C-alpha positions as CSV (number, residue, x, y, z in Angstrom):
1,M,170.8,12.1,126.1
2,A,172.3,9.0,127.6
3,D,174.8,9.5,130.3
4,R,178.3,8.3,129.7
5,Y,179.2,7.9,133.4
6,R,177.4,5.7,135.9
7,L,177.7,4.9,139.6
8,G,180.6,2.6,140.3
9,D,182.7,3.5,137.2
10,I,186.4,3.9,137.7
11,V,187.7,6.9,135.8
12,E,191.2,8.3,135.2
13,F,191.7,12.0,135.6
14,R,194.2,14.1,133.5
15,K,196.0,15.4,136.6
16,P,197.0,13.2,139.6
17,H,195.6,13.8,143.1
18,P,198.3,15.0,145.6
19,C,198.4,11.4,146.9
20,G,199.7,10.4,143.4
21,S,196.6,8.4,142.2
22,K,194.8,9.3,139.0
23,E,192.0,6.8,139.4
24,W,188.6,7.8,141.0
25,E,185.3,6.0,141.6
26,V,182.1,7.7,140.6
27,M,179.8,7.8,143.6
28,R,177.1,10.3,142.5
29,T,176.0,11.6,139.1
30,G,173.7,14.4,137.9
31,A,174.4,18.1,137.7
32,D,177.2,17.5,140.2
33,F,179.5,14.5,140.6
34,R,180.9,13.0,143.7
35,V,184.1,11.0,143.2
36,R,186.3,9.1,145.6
37,C,190.1,8.9,145.1
38,L,191.2,5.2,145.0
39,G,194.6,6.1,146.4
40,C,193.6,7.8,149.7
41,G,189.8,7.7,149.8
42,H,189.3,11.5,149.7
43,Q,185.9,12.5,148.3
44,V,185.3,15.5,146.1
45,M,182.1,17.1,144.7
46,M,182.4,18.9,141.4
47,P,180.1,20.3,138.7
48,R,179.5,18.2,135.6
49,P,181.4,20.5,133.2
50,R,184.5,20.4,135.4
51,F,184.2,16.6,135.8
52,E,183.9,16.0,132.1
53,K,186.9,18.2,131.3
54,S,189.0,16.4,134.0
55,V,188.3,12.8,132.9
56,K,190.8,11.3,130.5
57,K,189.1,7.9,130.2
58,I,186.9,5.3,131.8
59,V,189.3,2.7,133.2
60,K,186.6,0.2,134.3
61,P,182.9,0.6,133.6
62,F,180.6,-0.6,136.4
63,S,178.8,-3.8,135.5
64,S,176.1,-5.3,137.7
65,A,177.5,-8.7,136.6
66,D,180.7,-7.9,138.6
67,T,178.8,-7.8,141.9
68,S,176.6,-10.8,141.6
69,S,177.7,-14.4,141.8
70,G,175.0,-15.7,139.5
71,T,173.3,-17.8,142.2
72,P,170.3,-16.2,143.8
73,G,170.2,-16.3,147.6
74,E,173.9,-17.1,147.9
75,I,175.8,-14.9,150.4
């Protein structure tokens, strides 16, 4: 089974965090997920079933092309 969620994905939850943000960054996947609120930076660990029920959509899938400039050795 291929995982739908990867490290670096930005997901939108169904309910907002107390800070008002609904967007979270996936920091760890597996049986448990670690996500970071993009509004205030708070990190939360949650079991996979709860995470999958909470996610409304993937706002921005992580892409390795987003982090590289295309030129090797360039800083």
